C-alpha positions as CSV (number, residue, x, y, z in Angstrom):
1,X,-79.4,42.4,12.1
2,X,-76.0,43.1,13.2
3,X,-73.3,40.2,14.6
4,X,-74.2,41.7,18.0
5,X,-77.5,40.6,18.2
6,X,-76.8,37.2,16.1
7,X,-77.0,34.3,18.6
8,X,-73.3,32.9,19.0
9,X,-74.4,29.4,17.9
10,X,-75.6,31.0,14.5
11,X,-72.4,33.0,14.0
12,X,-69.7,32.2,11.6
13,X,-66.5,30.7,13.5
14,X,-64.5,33.1,12.0
15,X,-66.7,36.1,12.9
16,X,-67.1,34.9,16.4
17,X,-63.0,34.8,16.8
18,X,-62.6,38.2,15.7
19,X,-65.4,39.5,18.2
20,X,-63.9,37.7,21.0
21,X,-60.4,38.8,20.4
22,X,-61.4,42.7,19.6
23,X,-63.3,42.6,22.6
24,X,-60.2,42.4,24.7
25,X,-57.5,44.5,22.5
26,X,-58.2,48.1,22.7
27,X,-55.6,48.9,20.1
28,X,-56.6,45.9,17.9
29,X,-55.4,42.6,17.0
30,X,-53.9,41.5,13.5
31,X,-55.9,39.0,11.0
32,X,-53.0,36.8,11.3
33,X,-53.5,36.6,15.2
34,X,-57.0,35.6,14.7
35,X,-56.3,33.0,12.1
36,X,-53.7,31.7,14.6
37,X,-56.1,31.8,17.9
38,X,-58.8,29.8,15.3
39,X,-56.2,27.0,14.2
40,X,-55.4,26.6,17.7
41,X,-59.0,25.9,18.3
42,X,-59.4,23.3,16.0
43,X,-56.0,21.8,15.8
44,X,-55.5,18.2,15.3
45,X,-52.4,16.2,16.0
46,X,-51.4,15.8,12.7
47,X,-51.9,19.2,11.2
48,X,-48.3,21.2,10.9
49,X,-47.8,24.7,12.2
50,X,-48.7,26.6,9.2
51,X,-52.3,25.6,9.8
52,X,-53.6,29.2,10.6
53,X,-52.9,30.1,6.9
54,X,-55.9,27.8,5.9
55,X,-58.2,30.5,8.2
56,X,-56.8,33.5,6.6
57,X,-58.9,34.0,4.1
58,X,-62.1,33.5,6.2
59,X,-60.9,35.9,8.8
60,X,-60.6,38.7,6.4
61,X,-63.8,37.9,4.6
62,X,-65.8,37.6,8.1
63,X,-63.8,41.0,9.2
64,X,-64.8,42.9,6.4
65,X,-68.4,41.9,6.8
66,X,-68.5,42.8,10.3
67,X,-66.6,46.1,9.5
68,X,-69.2,46.9,7.0
69,X,-71.8,46.4,9.5
70,X,-70.6,48.6,11.9
71,X,-69.6,46.1,14.4
72,X,-65.7,46.5,14.1
73,X,-63.3,48.8,13.0
74,X,-60.4,48.1,10.3
75,X,-57.3,50.3,10.9
76,X,-54.5,51.2,9.1
77,X,-51.7,53.2,10.6
78,X,-54.2,53.4,13.9
79,X,-56.7,55.0,11.9
80,X,-59.9,53.8,10.7
81,X,-60.5,53.0,7.1
82,X,-63.8,52.6,4.9
83,X,-64.6,48.9,4.7
84,X,-66.2,49.6,1.4
85,X,-63.4,50.4,-0.6
86,X,-60.3,48.3,-1.2
87,X,-58.0,47.7,1.7
88,X,-54.2,47.0,1.2
89,X,-51.4,46.5,3.5
90,X,-51.3,45.8,7.2
91,X,-54.3,46.2,9.2
92,X,-55.8,45.7,12.3
93,X,-59.1,44.7,13.7
94,X,-60.6,46.6,16.8
95,X,-64.1,47.4,18.2
96,X,-65.3,50.7,16.9
97,X,-64.6,53.8,19.1
98,X,-67.6,55.0,20.9
99,X,-69.3,58.0,19.8
100,X,-68.2,61.5,21.5
101,X,-70.4,64.2,22.1
């Protein structure tokens, strides 16, 4: 079962945030942007400005899971990388390109 067929209420909030933000960003989004969006969703009045850092590990783990399932692509320098190998450096998360005929 892929993330696309998993009901939203059963999906991890980090995975849902990755899917929501990549849906409208054809050039991809940085994991930091996803974590910042999650921080704003769950922010409480006393939370500090670096709350988004709390969500970074979850975002990266869910992005890796979604990439391995084929639901998103992890881009480095604009090109997809193999999610089964170690990924280092600056990356973006994007929806996979549709297969060309």
